[in-house]
N, CA, C and O of each residue as an XYZ file, in Angstrom:
960
protein
N      21.405     57.277    -17.929
C      20.528     56.240    -17.396
C      19.081     56.577    -17.740
O      18.615     57.691    -17.501
N      18.380     55.593    -18.306
C      17.033     55.860    -18.801
C      16.084     56.292    -17.700
O      15.170     57.074    -17.961
N      16.269     55.809    -16.471
C      15.328     56.087    -15.400
C      15.430     57.509    -14.879
O      14.513     57.975    -14.202
N      16.542     58.233    -15.181
C      16.706     59.597    -14.663
C      16.961     60.600    -15.781
O      17.309     61.746    -15.500
N      16.800     60.209    -17.018
C      17.158     61.118    -18.109
C      16.186     62.286    -18.242
O      16.514     63.299    -18.859
N      14.983     62.149    -17.663
C      14.009     63.226    -17.740
C      14.068     64.156    -16.526
O      13.313     65.126    -16.454
N      14.955     63.870    -15.579
C      15.102     64.746    -14.415
C      15.981     65.929    -14.762
O      16.801     65.850    -15.677
N      15.819     67.022    -14.041
C      16.738     68.147    -14.224
C      18.167     67.725    -13.911
O      18.387     66.805    -13.122
N      19.141     68.395    -14.527
C      20.538     68.010    -14.343
C      20.994     68.115    -12.891
O      21.795     67.308    -12.420
N      20.471     69.127    -12.186
C      20.911     69.304    -10.798
C      20.352     68.238     -9.865
O      20.772     68.143     -8.712
N      19.373     67.405    -10.369
C      18.791     66.352     -9.538
C      19.081     64.948    -10.079
O      18.607     63.956     -9.525
N      19.847     64.868    -11.146
C      20.097     63.564    -11.776
C      20.916     62.640    -10.886
O      20.672     61.435    -10.836
N      21.902     63.220    -10.175
C      22.731     62.379     -9.313
C      21.924     61.818     -8.148
O      22.079     60.655     -7.776
N      21.055     62.661     -7.572
C      20.209     62.187     -6.482
C      19.251     61.111     -6.992
O      19.046     60.083     -6.346
N      18.671     61.369     -8.163
C      17.757     60.394     -8.741
C      18.445     59.070     -9.038
O      17.880     57.999     -8.817
N      19.691     59.158     -9.550
C      20.447     57.945     -9.851
C      20.729     57.138     -8.583
O      20.650     55.910     -8.581
N      21.058     57.854     -7.504
C      21.303     57.159     -6.234
C      20.058     56.484     -5.701
O      20.112     55.367     -5.186
N      18.917     57.184     -5.832
C      17.656     56.593     -5.368
C      17.311     55.342     -6.169
O      16.876     54.334     -5.612
N      17.512     55.422     -7.494
C      17.213     54.283     -8.359
C      18.112     53.093     -8.028
O      17.644     51.957     -7.949
N      19.399     53.358     -7.837
C      20.333     52.273     -7.505
C      19.983     51.626     -6.163
O      20.020     50.405     -6.015
N      19.641     52.478     -5.186
C      19.255     51.947     -3.874
C      17.984     51.104     -3.977
O      17.863     50.047     -3.358
N      17.031     51.609     -4.787
C      15.784     50.867     -4.956
C      16.028     49.514     -5.618
O      15.402     48.516     -5.264
N      16.950     49.495     -6.586
C      17.266     48.234     -7.243
C      17.912     47.248     -6.280
O      17.578     46.063     -6.278
N      18.841     47.742     -5.459
C      19.489     46.866     -4.485
C      18.476     46.307     -3.483
O      18.489     45.120     -3.158
N      17.597     47.193     -3.005
C      16.567     46.744     -2.063
C      15.633     45.737     -2.732
O      15.256     44.728     -2.137
N      15.271     46.031     -3.974
C      14.397     45.113     -4.703
C      15.042     43.755     -4.909
O      14.387     42.721     -4.779
N      16.336     43.762     -5.233
C      17.051     42.490     -5.416
C      17.069     41.684     -4.126
O      16.817     40.479     -4.133
N      17.370     42.358     -3.017
C      17.392     41.670     -1.717
C      16.017     41.112     -1.355
O      15.895     39.993     -0.856
N      14.991     41.912     -1.616
C      13.631     41.448     -1.316
C      13.260     40.237     -2.172
O      12.670     39.274     -1.682
N      13.614     40.300     -3.459
C      13.301     39.170     -4.345
C      13.993     37.902     -3.866
O      13.387     36.832     -3.807
N      15.283     38.039     -3.522
C      16.029     36.865     -3.051
C      15.426     36.322     -1.760
O      15.265     35.112     -1.597
N      15.090     37.246     -0.835
C      14.511     36.809      0.445
C      13.179     36.097      0.223
O      12.907     35.071      0.847
N      12.347     36.645     -0.668
C      11.038     36.035     -0.936
C      11.206     34.663     -1.582
O      10.546     33.702     -1.189
N      12.096     34.576     -2.582
C      12.269     33.303     -3.284
C      12.883     32.235     -2.379
O      12.490     31.070     -2.430
N      13.852     32.640     -1.549
C      14.462     31.671     -0.624
C      13.437     31.180      0.389
O      13.396     29.992      0.709
N      12.612     32.086      0.891
C      11.566     31.684      1.842
C      10.575     30.738      1.193
O      10.193     29.725      1.778
N      10.160     31.075     -0.028
C       9.210     30.214     -0.744
C       9.839     28.851     -1.021
O       9.192     27.819     -0.847
N      11.109     28.848     -1.455
C      11.788     27.591     -1.747
C      11.920     26.740     -0.492
O      11.694     25.531     -0.532
N      12.290     27.375      0.631
C      12.445     26.638      1.874
C      11.121     26.012      2.312
O      11.087     24.857      2.737
N      10.032     26.774      2.208
C       8.714     26.242      2.569
C       8.304     25.103      1.633
O       7.757     24.091      2.070
N       8.579     25.286      0.335
C       8.233     24.236     -0.628
C       9.021     22.954     -0.377
O       8.487     21.851     -0.492
N      10.301     23.113     -0.031
C      11.142     21.946      0.233
C      10.682     21.232      1.498
O      10.634     20.002      1.535
N      10.343     21.993      2.531
C       9.840     21.376      3.760
C       8.534     20.623      3.508
O       8.321     19.531      4.034
N       7.669     21.226      2.697
C       6.423     20.548      2.336
C       6.707     19.281      1.535
O       6.075     18.247      1.749
N       7.667     19.370      0.609
C       8.043     18.201     -0.189
C       8.603     17.100      0.707
O       8.318     15.922      0.489
N       9.395     17.471      1.710
C       9.952     16.481      2.630
C       8.852     15.751      3.388
O       8.914     14.534      3.564
N       7.859     16.488      3.831
C       6.747     15.858      4.549
C       6.009     14.864      3.655
O       5.649     13.770      4.089
N       5.788     15.262      2.397
C       5.105     14.368      1.460
C       5.964     13.139      1.163
O       5.450     12.023      1.083
N       7.271     13.346      1.000
C       8.173     12.223      0.732
C       8.162     11.247      1.902
O       8.109     10.033      1.708
N       8.212     11.786      3.116
C       8.220     10.934      4.317
C       6.923     10.132      4.420
O       6.953      8.928      4.674
N       5.794     10.796      4.223
C       4.503     10.103      4.307
C       4.385      9.032      3.223
O       3.921      7.923      3.486
N       4.809      9.372      2.001
C       4.751      8.391      0.911
C       5.700      7.222      1.183
O       5.374      6.071      0.895
N       6.884      7.529      1.745
C       7.859      6.470      2.030
C       7.313      5.486      3.061
O       7.488      4.276      2.918
N       6.652      6.001      4.098
C       6.057      5.119      5.114
C       4.986      4.231      4.488
O       4.914      3.039      4.786
N       4.157      4.808      3.624
C       3.107      4.030      2.960
C       3.703      2.968      2.037
O       3.191      1.851      1.953
N       4.787      3.324      1.346
C       5.440      2.369      0.446
C       6.003      1.194      1.241
O       5.862      0.040      0.834
N       6.640      1.486      2.372
C       7.188      0.420      3.215
C       6.070     -0.454      3.771
O       6.213     -1.675      3.839
N       4.957      0.160      4.170
C       3.828     -0.603      4.715
C       3.244     -1.569      3.689
O       2.759     -2.643      4.044
N       3.294     -1.182      2.419
C       2.694     -2.033      1.377
C       3.569     -3.236      1.018
O       3.096     -4.185      0.393
N       4.845     -3.196      1.413
C       5.750     -4.291      1.083
C       5.691     -5.380      2.155
O       5.459     -5.100      3.331
N       5.904     -6.620      1.728
C       5.925     -7.750      2.657
C       7.341     -7.901      3.209
O       8.216     -8.492      2.576
N       7.540     -7.353      4.403
C       8.853     -7.353      5.049
C       8.737     -7.955      6.439
O       7.656     -7.983      7.026
N       9.848     -8.430      6.954
C       9.853     -8.984      8.304
C       9.696     -7.853      9.317
O      10.014     -6.706      9.002
N       9.210     -8.151     10.537
C       9.054     -7.107     11.556
C      10.355     -6.364     11.858
O      10.338     -5.159     12.109
N      11.471     -7.072     11.836
C      12.757     -6.422     12.115
C      13.115     -5.423     11.023
O      13.549     -4.308     11.313
N      12.934     -5.820      9.775
C      13.245     -4.920      8.658
C      12.294     -3.727      8.672
O      12.714     -2.601      8.402
N      11.023     -3.957      8.981
C      10.067     -2.851      9.086
C      10.503     -1.852     10.158
O      10.477     -0.642      9.934
N      10.896     -2.359     11.303
C      11.309     -1.496     12.413
C      12.524     -0.666     12.027
O      12.568      0.538     12.281
N      13.517     -1.316     11.410
C      14.725     -0.602     10.988
C      14.395      0.440      9.922
O      14.949      1.539      9.933
N      13.498      0.098      9.007
C      13.109      1.038      7.946
C      12.466      2.288      8.545
O      12.780      3.401      8.125
N      11.566      2.119      9.527
C      10.922      3.268     10.171
C      11.952      4.124     10.907
O      11.908      5.352     10.835
N      12.876      3.478     11.615
C      13.897      4.223     12.352
C      14.780      5.036     11.407
O      15.073      6.201     11.675
N      15.198      4.430     10.319
C      16.080      5.116      9.378
C      15.357      6.237      8.642
O      15.950      7.282      8.373
N      14.084      6.033      8.312
C      13.317      7.096      7.654
C      13.110      8.274      8.599
O      13.188      9.427      8.175
N      12.847      7.996      9.876
C      12.712      9.075     10.861
C      14.005      9.864     10.990
O      13.988     11.089     11.106
N      15.132      9.149     10.970
C      16.430      9.823     11.053
C      16.720     10.619      9.786
O      17.271     11.718      9.846
N      16.347     10.057      8.642
C      16.630     10.703      7.362
C      15.869     12.004      7.200
O      16.385     12.956      6.615
N      14.637     12.058      7.714
C      13.792     13.242      7.540
C      13.646     14.039      8.831
O      12.681     14.785      8.996
N      14.601     13.886      9.746
C      14.504     14.582     11.028
C      14.900     16.044     10.933
O      14.474     16.847     11.763
N      15.718     16.418      9.924
C      16.167     17.796      9.785
C      15.159     18.608      9.000
O      14.303     18.050      8.313
N      15.259     19.934      9.099
C      14.378     20.837      8.360
C      15.223     21.790      7.535
O      16.375     22.069      7.865
N      14.632     22.284      6.458
C      15.341     23.248      5.623
C      15.969     22.595      4.423
O      16.293     21.407      4.450
N      16.144     23.375      3.351
C      16.662     22.824      2.102
C      18.122     22.451      2.192
O      18.581     21.599      1.432
N      18.875     23.066      3.105
C      20.309     22.802      3.190
C      20.591     21.395      3.703
O      21.646     20.829      3.421
N      19.644     20.829      4.460
C      19.857     19.510      5.043
C      18.768     18.544      4.590
O      18.238     17.769      5.387
N      18.449     18.599      3.326
C      17.321     17.822      2.816
C      17.539     16.318      3.015
O      16.863     15.707      3.843
N      18.437     15.736      2.298
C      18.769     14.323      2.473
C      20.261     14.175      2.233
O      20.708     14.265      1.090
N      21.031     13.953      3.270
C      22.469     13.836      3.128
C      22.843     12.453      2.630
O      22.117     11.479      2.829
N      24.001     12.393      1.973
C      24.467     11.124      1.429
C      24.763     10.123      2.534
O      24.506      8.928      2.385
N      25.307     10.616      3.650
C      25.644      9.721      4.752
C      24.407      9.016      5.297
O      24.438      7.813      5.558
N      23.317      9.765      5.470
C      22.098      9.165      6.009
C      21.491      8.168      5.027
O      20.958      7.138      5.440
N      21.567      8.462      3.742
C      21.059      7.515      2.746
C      21.905      6.244      2.746
O      21.376      5.139      2.621
N      23.227      6.407      2.887
C      24.113      5.244      2.957
C      23.830      4.426      4.207
O      23.807      3.197      4.158
N      23.615      5.109      5.330
C      23.293      4.411      6.577
C      21.989      3.646      6.459
O      21.863      2.541      6.988
N      21.003      4.235      5.757
C      19.709      3.560      5.576
C      19.894      2.254      4.815
O      19.377      1.215      5.226
N      20.626      2.302      3.715
C      20.840      1.096      2.914
C      21.638      0.055      3.692
O      21.331     -1.135      3.630
N      22.668      0.502      4.428
C      23.484     -0.433      5.198
C      22.666     -1.095      6.307
O      22.782     -2.299      6.535
N      21.838     -0.303      6.996
C      21.025     -0.848      8.083
C      19.986     -1.833      7.558
O      19.755     -2.879      8.165
N      19.360     -1.501      6.429
C      18.371     -2.411      5.842
C      19.029     -3.706      5.365
O      18.469     -4.791      5.519
N      20.212     -3.579      4.792
C      20.928     -4.770      4.316
C      21.278     -5.682      5.486
O      21.162     -6.903      5.381
N      21.705     -5.090      6.600
C      22.058     -5.872      7.778
C      20.821     -6.535      8.389
O      20.861     -7.701      8.780
N      19.720     -5.774      8.466
C      18.488     -6.322      9.050
C      17.909     -7.441      8.183
O      17.313     -8.387      8.700
N      18.084     -7.331      6.871
C      17.527     -8.333      5.960
C      18.236     -9.679      6.064
O      17.720    -10.681      5.569
N      19.413     -9.723      6.700
C      20.130    -10.987      6.866
C      19.476    -11.879      7.922
O      19.710    -13.087      7.954
N      18.660    -11.281      8.780
C      17.996    -12.060      9.830
C      17.007    -13.046      9.214
O      16.293    -12.711      8.269
N      16.969    -14.260      9.754
C      16.069    -15.294      9.252
C      14.844    -15.482     10.146
O      14.119    -16.469     10.022
N      14.625    -14.524     11.046
C      13.513    -14.623     11.999
C      12.274    -13.962     11.412
O      12.336    -12.837     10.915
N      11.146    -14.669     11.472
C       9.838    -14.137     11.049
C       9.860    -13.598      9.621
O       9.315    -12.531      9.337
N      10.494    -14.347      8.735
C      10.516    -13.915      7.333
C       9.138    -14.112      6.703
O       8.523    -15.159      6.905
N       8.638    -13.137      5.949
C       7.330    -13.294      5.297
C       7.439    -14.151      4.043
O       8.515    -14.282      3.459
N       6.322    -14.728      3.639
C       6.296    -15.484      2.398
C       6.360    -14.526      1.214
O       5.988    -13.359      1.335
N       6.834    -15.021      0.067
C       6.816    -14.173     -1.138
C       5.406    -13.705     -1.467
O       4.428    -14.380     -1.148
N       5.310    -12.563     -2.095
C       4.002    -11.989     -2.419
C       3.272    -12.853     -3.443
O       3.866    -13.355     -4.397
N       1.971    -13.011     -3.221
C       1.167    -13.825     -4.123
C       1.174    -13.244     -5.535
O       1.194    -12.029     -5.731
N       1.158    -14.152     -6.509
C       1.145    -13.722     -7.901
C       2.517    -13.586     -8.527
O       2.626    -13.388     -9.737
N       3.571    -13.689     -7.722
C       4.931    -13.561     -8.247
C       5.494    -14.941     -8.572
O       4.987    -15.961     -8.104
N       6.549    -14.955     -9.379
C       7.210    -16.223     -9.715
C       7.814    -16.871     -8.471
O       7.768    -18.091     -8.312
N       8.382    -16.043     -7.592
C       8.969    -16.583     -6.374
C       7.914    -17.258     -5.494
O       8.195    -18.253     -4.827
N       6.705    -16.710     -5.498
C       5.637    -17.304     -4.698
C       5.299    -18.706     -5.215
O       5.098    -19.630     -4.428
N       5.238    -18.857     -6.531
C       4.941    -20.161     -7.113
C       6.056    -21.162     -6.807
O       5.793    -22.313     -6.461
N       7.309    -20.706     -6.940
C       8.443    -21.591     -6.618
C       8.419    -21.965     -5.141
O       8.681    -23.110     -4.773
N       8.100    -20.979     -4.297
C       8.067    -21.223     -2.851
C       6.990    -22.252     -2.503
O       7.234    -23.162     -1.711
N       5.810    -22.111     -3.089
C       4.729    -23.055     -2.805
C       5.078    -24.464     -3.282
O       4.789    -25.446     -2.597
N       5.700    -24.559     -4.457
C       6.099    -25.875     -4.969
C       7.157    -26.506     -4.062
O       7.094    -27.696     -3.754
N       8.123    -25.697     -3.640
C       9.171    -26.202     -2.760
C       8.611    -26.573     -1.389
O       9.085    -27.515     -0.754
N       7.607    -25.832     -0.939
C       6.971    -26.123      0.348
C       6.268    -27.478      0.308
O       6.348    -28.259      1.256
N       5.576    -27.745     -0.806
C       4.909    -29.043     -0.959
C       5.945    -30.172     -1.025
O       5.752    -31.250     -0.462
N       7.037    -29.895     -1.723
C       8.088    -30.911     -1.822
C       8.715    -31.183     -0.452
O       9.023    -32.327     -0.119
N       8.898    -30.130      0.329
C       9.455    -30.293      1.674
C       8.500    -31.078      2.561
O       8.935    -31.898      3.370
N       7.200    -30.831      2.416
C       6.202    -31.563      3.201
C       6.206    -33.045      2.828
O       6.118    -33.914      3.695
N       6.308    -33.320      1.530
C       6.373    -34.713      1.085
C       7.630    -35.395      1.620
O       7.589    -36.563      2.008
N       8.741    -34.669      1.641
C       9.983    -35.227      2.178
C       9.851    -35.528      3.662
O      10.342    -36.552      4.136
N       9.186    -34.635      4.402
C       8.973    -34.865      5.835
C       8.104    -36.108      6.062
O       8.367    -36.904      6.964
N       7.071    -36.262      5.236
C       6.222    -37.454      5.360
C       7.004    -38.726      5.033
O       6.858    -39.753      5.695
N       7.837    -38.629      3.996
C       8.668    -39.779      3.634
C       9.649    -40.107      4.747
O       9.907    -41.271      5.054
N      10.192    -39.045      5.344
C      11.141    -39.255      6.440
C      10.465    -39.912      7.636
O      11.036    -40.800      8.269
N       9.246    -39.473      7.942
C       8.508    -40.058      9.063
C       8.184    -41.531      8.786
O       8.309    -42.379      9.669
N       7.764    -41.825      7.544
C       7.460    -43.201      7.190
C       8.692    -44.080      7.223
O       8.638    -45.217      7.693
N       9.789    -43.565      6.731
C      11.030    -44.330      6.726
C      11.532    -44.562      8.145
O      12.108    -45.610      8.438
N      11.315    -43.581      9.031
C      11.713    -43.746     10.422
C      10.911    -44.858     11.086
O      11.445    -45.663     11.849
N       9.626    -44.886     10.781
C       8.775    -45.940     11.337
C       9.189    -47.312     10.799
O       9.180    -48.304     11.527
N       9.556    -47.351      9.499
C      10.013    -48.600      8.906
C      11.313    -49.069      9.548
O      11.504    -50.259      9.801
N      12.215    -48.098      9.809
C      13.491    -48.447     10.427
C      13.284    -49.024     11.823
O      13.984    -49.958     12.213
N      12.341    -48.485     12.572
C      12.051    -49.011     13.914
C      11.505    -50.436     13.841
O      11.860    -51.303     14.640
N      10.635    -50.650     12.863
C      10.064    -51.993     12.716
C      11.134    -53.005     12.322
O      11.178    -54.116     12.850
N      12.003    -52.604     11.376
C      13.066    -53.515     10.944
C      14.059    -53.778     12.059
O      14.616    -54.872     12.147
N      14.290    -52.789     12.914
C      15.217    -52.980     14.029
C      14.717    -54.057     14.984
O      15.505    -54.827     15.534
N      13.425    -54.102     15.172
C      12.847    -55.112     16.052
C      12.953    -56.507     15.452
O      13.046    -57.497     16.177
N      12.938    -56.581     14.106
C      12.942    -57.887     13.443
C      14.317    -58.324     12.954
O      14.463    -59.448     12.475
N      15.325    -57.466     13.062
C      16.617    -57.774     12.442
C      17.315    -58.952     13.101
O      18.149    -59.592     12.460
N      17.010    -59.263     14.350
C      17.639    -60.405     15.020
C      17.116    -61.728     14.494
O      17.747    -62.764     14.706
N      15.991    -61.722     13.824
C      15.378    -62.957     13.337
C      15.816    -63.316     11.923
O      15.668    -64.460     11.494
N      16.358    -62.334     11.197
C      16.679    -62.606      9.795
C      17.840    -61.699      9.369
O      17.841    -60.501      9.652
N      18.833    -62.295      8.680
C      19.995    -61.526      8.230
C      19.607    -60.518      7.159
O      20.125    -59.401      7.129
N      18.708    -60.912      6.295
C      18.253    -60.011      5.229
C      17.571    -58.788      5.818
O      17.781    -57.660      5.372
N      16.758    -59.034      6.818
C      16.064    -57.923      7.472
C      17.071    -56.989      8.138
O      16.880    -55.774      8.172
N      18.153    -57.579      8.671
C      19.200    -56.769      9.295
C      19.838    -55.827      8.276
O      20.090    -54.656      8.560
N      20.096    -56.376      7.062
C      20.665    -55.528      6.017
C      19.682    -54.448      5.590
O      20.064    -53.307      5.327
N      18.398    -54.830      5.525
C      17.379    -53.838      5.168
C      17.294    -52.744      6.218
O      17.071    -51.578      5.891
N      17.470    -53.117      7.476
C      17.416    -52.133      8.559
C      18.548    -51.125      8.441
O      18.355    -49.923      8.626
N      19.751    -51.648      8.126
C      20.905    -50.743      7.950
C      20.668    -49.811      6.765
O      20.941    -48.614      6.848
N      20.163    -50.360      5.666
C      19.889    -49.539      4.487
C      18.821    -48.495      4.784
O      18.905    -47.358      4.320
N      17.810    -48.894      5.568
C      16.740    -47.957      5.918
C      17.258    -46.806      6.769
O      16.830    -45.663      6.613
N      18.183    -47.122      7.672
C      18.771    -46.062      8.499
C      19.573    -45.070      7.659
O      19.531    -43.864      7.902
N      20.301    -45.584      6.671
C      21.058    -44.701      5.778
C      20.120    -43.816      4.957
O      20.371    -42.627      4.757
N      19.031    -44.431      4.490
C      18.041    -43.649      3.736
C      17.441    -42.561      4.618
O      17.195    -41.442      4.169
N      17.211    -42.912      5.885
C      16.646    -41.942      6.816
C      17.598    -40.763      7.020
O      17.172    -39.608      7.063
N      18.898    -41.071      7.147
C      19.889    -39.995      7.279
C      19.919    -39.120      6.022
O      20.028    -37.896      6.101
N      19.819    -39.784      4.850
C      19.783    -39.022      3.605
C      18.561    -38.123      3.516
O      18.646    -36.987      3.049
N      17.415    -38.643      3.969
C      16.193    -37.842      3.967
C      16.309    -36.635      4.900
O      15.808    -35.551      4.600
N      16.980    -36.846      6.035
C      17.170    -35.735      6.968
C      18.008    -34.621      6.341
O      17.703    -33.440      6.503
N      19.062    -35.006      5.627
C      19.895    -34.002      4.956
C      19.107    -33.278      3.863
O      19.218    -32.063      3.700
N      18.313    -34.045      3.122
C      17.482    -33.427      2.075
C      16.494    -32.451      2.702
O      16.284    -31.353      2.187
N      15.889    -32.857      3.818
C      14.918    -31.995      4.499
C      15.568    -30.709      4.981
O      14.994    -29.628      4.850
N      16.772    -30.828      5.540
C      17.488    -29.627      5.996
C      17.817    -28.704      4.832
O      17.707    -27.483      4.946
N      18.224    -29.299      3.707
C      18.519    -28.485      2.529
C      17.282    -27.790      1.993
O      17.346    -26.642      1.553
N      16.152    -28.492      2.031
C      14.904    -27.886      1.557
C      14.468    -26.733      2.466
O      13.973    -25.715      1.981
N      14.649    -26.888      3.770
C      14.300    -25.804      4.687
C      15.181    -24.571      4.439
O      14.706    -23.436      4.470
N      16.472    -24.821      4.193
C      17.365    -23.709      3.877
C      16.948    -23.028      2.569
O      17.035    -21.807      2.432
N      16.497    -23.838      1.619
C      16.049    -23.288      0.336
C      14.806    -22.425      0.527
O      14.678    -21.375     -0.103
N      13.881    -22.863      1.398
C      12.684    -22.073      1.678
C      13.049    -20.738      2.313
O      12.480    -19.700      1.975
N      14.003    -20.778      3.236
C      14.462    -19.528      3.870
C      15.119    -18.626      2.833
O      14.912    -17.413      2.831
N      15.916    -19.231      1.948
C      16.563    -18.447      0.897
C      15.561    -17.794     -0.035
O      15.754    -16.652     -0.453
N      14.488    -18.509     -0.366
C      13.444    -17.935     -1.222
C      12.758    -16.759     -0.521
O      12.458    -15.747     -1.154
N      12.513    -16.894      0.780
C      11.912    -15.802      1.531
C      12.825    -14.576      1.554
O      12.372    -13.444      1.381
N      14.119    -14.822      1.772
C      15.069    -13.699      1.801
C      15.189    -13.039      0.431
O      15.301    -11.817      0.331
N      15.167    -13.845     -0.615
C      15.240    -13.296     -1.966
C      14.006    -12.450     -2.263
O      14.114    -11.381     -2.865
N      12.825    -12.930     -1.839
C      11.591    -12.169     -2.043
C      11.626    -10.862     -1.260
O      11.177     -9.827     -1.751
N      12.160    -10.911     -0.036
C      12.260     -9.695      0.764
C      13.248     -8.701      0.144
O      13.028     -7.491      0.189
N      14.336     -9.218     -0.433
C      15.296     -8.342     -1.106
C      14.642     -7.625     -2.277
O      14.858     -6.429     -2.475
N      13.840     -8.353     -3.055
C      13.137     -7.726     -4.175
C      12.146     -6.678     -3.683
O      11.989     -5.624     -4.299
N      11.473     -6.976     -2.558
C      10.522     -6.011     -1.996
C      11.237     -4.746     -1.532
O      10.742     -3.638     -1.742
N      12.402     -4.908     -0.900
C      13.183     -3.745     -0.456
C      13.676     -2.929     -1.644
O      13.630     -1.699     -1.620
N      14.146     -3.613     -2.679
C      14.622     -2.911     -3.877
C      13.494     -2.107     -4.520
O      13.688     -0.965     -4.937
N      12.320     -2.719     -4.590
C      11.156     -2.021     -5.147
C      10.785     -0.814     -4.307
O      10.493      0.255     -4.841
N      10.796     -0.987     -2.980
C      10.438      0.111     -2.080
C      11.414      1.274     -2.214
O      10.994      2.428     -2.297
N      12.708      0.982     -2.237
C      13.708      2.043     -2.346
C      13.608      2.757     -3.693
O      13.798      3.970     -3.773
N      13.312      2.005     -4.744
C      13.169      2.623     -6.069
C      11.960      3.558     -6.097
O      12.033      4.649     -6.663
N      10.854      3.138     -5.491
C       9.658      3.981     -5.450
C       9.890      5.223     -4.591
O       9.439      6.314     -4.940
N      10.586      5.060     -3.477
C      10.882      6.210     -2.611
C      11.767      7.220     -3.348
O      11.555      8.428     -3.247
N      12.750      6.723     -4.081
C      13.623      7.615     -4.843
C      12.838      8.373     -5.909
O      13.044      9.570     -6.111
N      11.936      7.664     -6.591
C      11.103      8.313     -7.615
C      10.216      9.388     -6.983
O      10.072     10.481     -7.532
N       9.627      9.075     -5.834
C       8.793     10.056     -5.132
C       9.606     11.265     -4.711
O       9.149     12.401     -4.835
N      10.807     11.024     -4.215
C      11.678     12.133     -3.792
C      11.993     13.054     -4.965
O      11.853     14.272     -4.854
N      12.415     12.481     -6.083
C      12.747     13.306     -7.247
C      11.543     14.097     -7.735
O      11.666     15.258     -8.124
N      10.380     13.460     -7.712
C       9.164     14.131     -8.175
C       8.787     15.289     -7.262
O       8.458     16.372     -7.744
N       8.828     15.077     -5.955
C       8.448     16.117     -5.005
C       9.435     17.287     -5.014
O       9.024     18.445     -4.944
N      10.719     16.993     -5.100
C      11.725     18.060     -5.135
C      11.600     18.877     -6.417
O      11.734     20.101     -6.398
N      11.342     18.192     -7.534
C      11.142     18.914     -8.795
C       9.944     19.846     -8.706
O       9.992     20.974     -9.197
N       8.871     19.378     -8.084
C       7.695     20.226     -7.913
C       7.998     21.416     -7.012
O       7.507     22.518     -7.255
N       8.807     21.201     -5.969
C       9.159     22.303     -5.063
C       9.890     23.411     -5.815
O       9.576     24.587     -5.632
N      10.859     23.054     -6.657
C      11.599     24.060     -7.420
C      10.721     24.676     -8.507
O      10.823     25.870     -8.789
N       9.862     23.863     -9.115
C       8.970     24.398    -10.150
C       8.027     25.450     -9.573
O       7.789     26.481    -10.202
N       7.489     25.197     -8.383
C       6.604     26.171     -7.748
C       7.354     27.452     -7.401
O       6.801     28.548     -7.491
N       8.625     27.305     -7.001
C       9.435     28.495     -6.697
C       9.682     29.318     -7.957
O       9.581     30.544     -7.931
N      10.006     28.644     -9.058
C      10.204     29.365    -10.325
C       8.917     30.057    -10.752
O       8.953     31.159    -11.300
N       7.793     29.420    -10.506
C       6.504     30.014    -10.861
C       6.259     31.287    -10.053
O       5.781     32.286    -10.590
N       6.589     31.249     -8.762
C       6.446     32.451     -7.925
C       7.354     33.564     -8.443
O       6.946     34.725     -8.494
N       8.583     33.216     -8.828
C       9.491     34.218     -9.386
C       8.948     34.835    -10.661
O       9.048     36.044    -10.870
N       8.366     33.987    -11.519
C       7.792     34.505    -12.768
C       6.626     35.441    -12.491
O       6.470     36.457    -13.168
N       5.802     35.105    -11.496
C       4.674     35.969    -11.143
C       5.162     37.310    -10.623
O       4.586     38.349    -10.944
N       6.224     37.294     -9.821
C       6.785     38.538     -9.297
C       7.279     39.422    -10.436
O       7.020     40.626    -10.455
N       7.995     38.815    -11.389
C       8.496     39.579    -12.540
C       7.344     40.146    -13.347
O       7.394     41.291    -13.796
N       6.299     39.339    -13.531
C       5.148     39.788    -14.312
C       4.438     40.962    -13.638
O       4.005     41.901    -14.306
N       4.324     40.902    -12.320
C       3.636     41.964    -11.594
C       4.450     43.253    -11.586
O       3.888     44.343    -11.695
N       5.783     43.132    -11.458
C       6.636     44.315    -11.327
C       7.072     44.888    -12.671
O       7.643     45.978    -12.716
N       6.816     44.180    -13.760
C       7.225     44.700    -15.072
C       6.578     46.044    -15.405
O       7.275     46.922    -15.914
N       5.267     46.257    -15.141
C       4.685     47.582    -15.405
C       5.361     48.707    -14.613
O       5.495     49.831    -15.096
N       5.786     48.378    -13.373
C       6.475     49.397    -12.576
C       7.786     49.786    -13.228
O       8.163     50.958    -13.215
N       8.486     48.814    -13.800
C       9.740     49.114    -14.496
C       9.489     49.992    -15.717
O      10.298     50.867    -16.027
N       8.387     49.769    -16.405
C       8.062     50.591    -17.571
C       7.739     52.026    -17.167
O       8.044     52.966    -17.900
N       7.126     52.189    -16.008
C       6.758     53.538    -15.553
C       7.980     54.398    -15.250
O       7.896     55.626    -15.290
N       9.113     53.767    -14.946
C      10.329     54.548    -14.646
C      10.945     55.156    -15.900
O      11.856     55.978    -15.811
N      10.448     54.752    -17.075
C      11.003     55.256    -18.313
C       9.940     56.046    -19.100
O       9.945     56.014    -20.331
N       9.046     56.742    -18.419
C       8.016     57.528    -19.109
C       8.638     58.729    -19.810
O       9.572     59.348    -19.300
N       8.125     59.037    -20.941
C       8.575     60.220    -21.659
C       7.895     61.459    -21.088
O       6.755     61.413    -20.627
N       8.619     62.553    -21.133
C       8.027     63.806    -20.607
C       6.928     64.279    -21.508
O       7.033     64.171    -22.730
N       5.869     64.806    -20.925
C       4.715     65.275    -21.683
C       5.060     66.576    -22.396
O       5.698     67.451    -21.812
N       4.652     66.708    -23.624
C       4.870     67.946    -24.366
C       3.859     68.995    -23.930
O       2.685     68.691    -23.720
N       4.303     70.172    -23.801
C       3.408     71.259    -23.403
C       2.573     71.670    -24.598
O       1.746     72.575    -24.491
């Protein structure tokens, strides 16, 4: 063994035992240091991921119910500490399932974000729905007027019946347009959720990669610092 070849023969076995023990202790210390550094880096990465995820959700146009569910699921997802329980598959699945269920609600849906294609379609459909409501109101007033006059003229009676049918048709059109507006809002919210989840995933991968990179850097620094000590164990004996 190079580390004990310069020792006297009667002390080589003792020297070999000391060297082996030192190596074992050094290995344990290195592992303990790297695991501690990795655990701290992962915990720091989790905090950054959680903070970024909250900001990403805040920037999206979501209904109050979906926002509330998103905050609850993120708190549950990042409630554990340590690298062993970073983000479990079950909690990620629960987050997606809960958000999907909450997004089905039609209460307090936000409008599509300005500047998007859905926003333009929504505004056009909104104007069309308003025009339909005005037409429906006008047709209703016409139907009332014709009803008052239908006893005086057979033609007016037929017009009154036709006006009532048109009014019923307008009501169905109006209901369909309202459903379409709700559908556009839900579609816009789905796109916002998809964007948010994609950004959160990207942030998670980036932060975790940085955590491991910093740990590898610490390991490299340790090796660099201890390399001279390893060289000193193989010094040649001085010539007299």
